[in-house]
N, C-alpha and C positions, 0 to 999 in steps of 0.2 A: 594457642600460639598466634603471633601476629602474622596475618596473611600479607606478605610483602611480595609484590610482583618481581619476578626474577630479573626482567629487563631493567626495571627502574633501579634496583639495587646495583646491578653491574654498571649502568651508566653513571650513577652517582659516585661510585668508587673510582671509576675510570677518569673522572674529571680531575682527580688528584694525581693521576699518572700521566697527564699530558704535559706539554711543555709551556703552557701558558703561565704567566707570572702568578705566583702564589705567595702571599705575604708571610705566612707561617705554615709549616708542615713538617712532618716527621717521616722518615723512611727507614725501612729495613731492606737490605740488599742481599740477594741470593742468586748465584749463577748469572751475574751481570745485570739482573733486573732489580730496579728499585721499586718497592711496593710502598706507596704513600698512604698516610693517615693524617687526619687533622690532629692538632694538639689535644683536643678533647677525646678523640678516639684513642690516641696513643696513651693517654693517661689511664683509660680503662683497660687497654691492652696490657699495660704494665702490671696492673693488679691481677688480671686473669692469668697471665703467664707465670708470674713469680709465685703465685699461690701453689702451682704444681711443684716448684722447687722447695717451697716451705713444707709441703706435704710429702716430699720424697717420691713424687710421681714422675714418670718419664716425660721427655719433651713432647712425645706424641699426644699426651693428655692436653698439653697447652695448645697444640695445633687444633685439636678437636674443640676445646673451649673457645678459642678465638673464632674459628669458623662458625660455630653456633651463634655466638654473639653478633658477628658480622651479619649473618642472615636475619636473625630475629630483631635486632635493634639498630643495625649499622654501628655497633659498639658505642651506643649512646644510652644513658640511663633515663629512658623516657617513661613518662607516667601515663601512657595510653597504649592501646593496641587492640587486637581482635578480642571482642567480648571483654573479659576482665584481665587480659594479659598486660603485664607491666614490667618495667625494669630491663636490665641488660639482656636477660635471657627470656624475656616475655613469659615469665612464670605466672600462673593463675592462682589467686587465693582460693577460688572455688574448687581447685584440684588438689588442695592440700600442700601447696608450696610454702605457705606462711601468710602472715597478715600483709596488708598493703605496705605498712611501715617497714616491715622486715624485708620484703622483696625489693623495696626501693633503696635499701642499703646495699651498695655494690659488694661489700665483703660478705654479707649474708647470702645474697643471691649466687655469688661465685662459689661459695662453700657448698651451698645446696646443690648446685650443678655437679660439682666434683664428687659429692657424696653419692649422687645418682650414678655417675660414670664409674665409680669404684665398684659398683654392684654389677656392672656389665661384664660378664665373663669374656676374657680374651679381647678386650676392647683395643689393645695395642695392635692386634693383628687384623682388625676389622677396617674396611674402608671408612674414611672420616664421616661420610654421610650416614652410614649404617650405625656407627657408634653414637653419633649425635642424635639420631632419630630414636635410638633405644632409650635415651634419657628424656627427650623432648616430646615425643608423640605428636609431631607436627602434622598439619594437613598437607604440607609440601615436603615429603620425606627426602626428595632428591636434591633439594635446593642448596644444601650445605656444601655440596661438592664444588660448586663454583668458587668458593673462597679458600680452597685448600692451599694453593700455591702462596697466596698472600699470607695466610695464617702460618704456614710452615716457616716462611722467612722470618716473621716476627717471633714465633715461638723459639726458633733456633737462636736468635739474638738474645731474647729476654731470659733464656735459660742458661746463657753463657756458652753455648755450644759453638756459636759463630761470633768471633771477637772483633770488635771494631766495625761492625756492620750496621749499627743502628745510630742514626743521627737525627737531630732536630734543628731546623732553621727557625729561630725564634727572635722576635723583636726584643729590644731591651725592656727590662722590667719597668712598668709604669711608675714613675716617681710618686704618683698620688697614692699608690698602694703599699709603698714601703713602710716597714715598721722597724723597731729597734733590733739590734743584733740578738738580744735575748729572746724576743718574740719570734724572730725569723728562725733561729736555731730550734726553739721549742716546737714550732710548727713542723719543721723537717723531722725532728725526732719522733713526733707523734705519727707522722706518715710512715716512717720506717717501721715503727711498732705495729701500725695497722696492717701493712702489707707484708712485712718480712718477719715480724715477731720480735722477741726481746734480744736483739743482737747487741753485742758490746759497742758502745759509742763513746767518743771523747770529742769535746769541742775545744777549739782554739780560735777565739774570735768568731768570725762568720764561717769558719771551716769546720765541718764535722767529719771525723774519721769513723767509718763503719767497718767493723770486723765481720767479714762474711764467712769466716771459717765454720761457724755452727751450721751453715747450710751445705758444707762440703761433703756430707754423706751422699748426696745425689744432687748435682754432679760430684764425683769423688775428688777432683783436683781443686786445690785452693784457688788456682788461677782461674778456673772456670766459674767457681762460685763468685769470685771477685768481679768478673765480667758480667755475670748475671745481675749483681747489685749495681754495677756502674751503668749498664744500659737501661736498667729499671730507672735509675736516677735521671738519665737523660730523657727517657720517654715520659716521665712525670714532671719534668722541669718546669713546664708552663704553669702547672698548678701549685708548685712548691717554691717558685721564685728562685730556683737554682740557676746560678750563672756559670759554674764551672764544675767539672767532674774529672778527677784524676785517678787512674788505676795503673799500677805498674809504672812504666815510663811513658804512658800515653795520656793525652788530655783532650777533653772536649770543652768548648766554651760557647757562649752566645756570640761572641765576637768572631770566633773561628770554629764553626760548627762541625768541621770534619775532624775525626780523630787524628791527632798528630803527635810527634815526639814532644814530650814535655820539656820545657826549658828548666834549667836549674833554678831553684827558688833563691830569691835575692837574700833571704835571711839564712841561707845555708841548710834549711830543713830538707831531709831526704824525701825521695819519692815514697809513696805508700808501699808498705811491705807486702809479702805474699798474702793474698786473700783480703787485703785492705783496700778501701775506697775512700778517697777524700772528696767530700761534696761541699761546695761553697755556695752560700745563699746571698742574695741581695739584701742590703740593710740601709737604714738611714744614717747609721753611725759612720764616721770617717774611719778608713782602714788604719 
């Protein structure tokens, strides 16, 4: 496992929590405290947390997964580490975690971590650092605890338990990176399938409606499942060129990044229904 100095990790993360100007950052708020991550970290957090929803695991599992990745890699998919440790969770090929190519795939490494966590008896009742260490076998077994509050805030938002608490302040999509509506929608649909599975999708121009109801077994309510998908879409928006997310009567956009009451659509189309999320991507095509 990557030997990361505790002080260095805390200082690096706290730089995102000060009041200095930051061009782009994301935040999950809990108990009046905003816990910030960079867009790249937020993108990886989205995958790690929503994987627990897809697997029917409790939000506590997401907290453990996020705290582990924050300590091991600062939530970045790095190709270096202590000895042969690599990836989000600093898993080692020599210790049977998989090949280098496999471990550098965030989906594979995240799945491997939760496969290990599933085997830890009573992990939901264990302290975060104890549960993480049972999977990781780190040389710094107590280091995971420092990330618990941040991880709990992000886990609660990304599993839909805390609604309207995850936001991202992002710059407009770079015009040089824009592609056609077909390509933009296809890219978003591929990312939905990668992170969330085969959810029902329908596209109307640059807007894709995602039906979150298949995820509603855990959490049980359609509303909570919808918010899990909606806040996942915001957390990963920088990577997917998403410009707006609508869930229920609330909306987030790059222009107005705080969740707010959605205005009525000019074409008379209704707000998304229960468990549905409308995600709009940037495109070269005129609306």
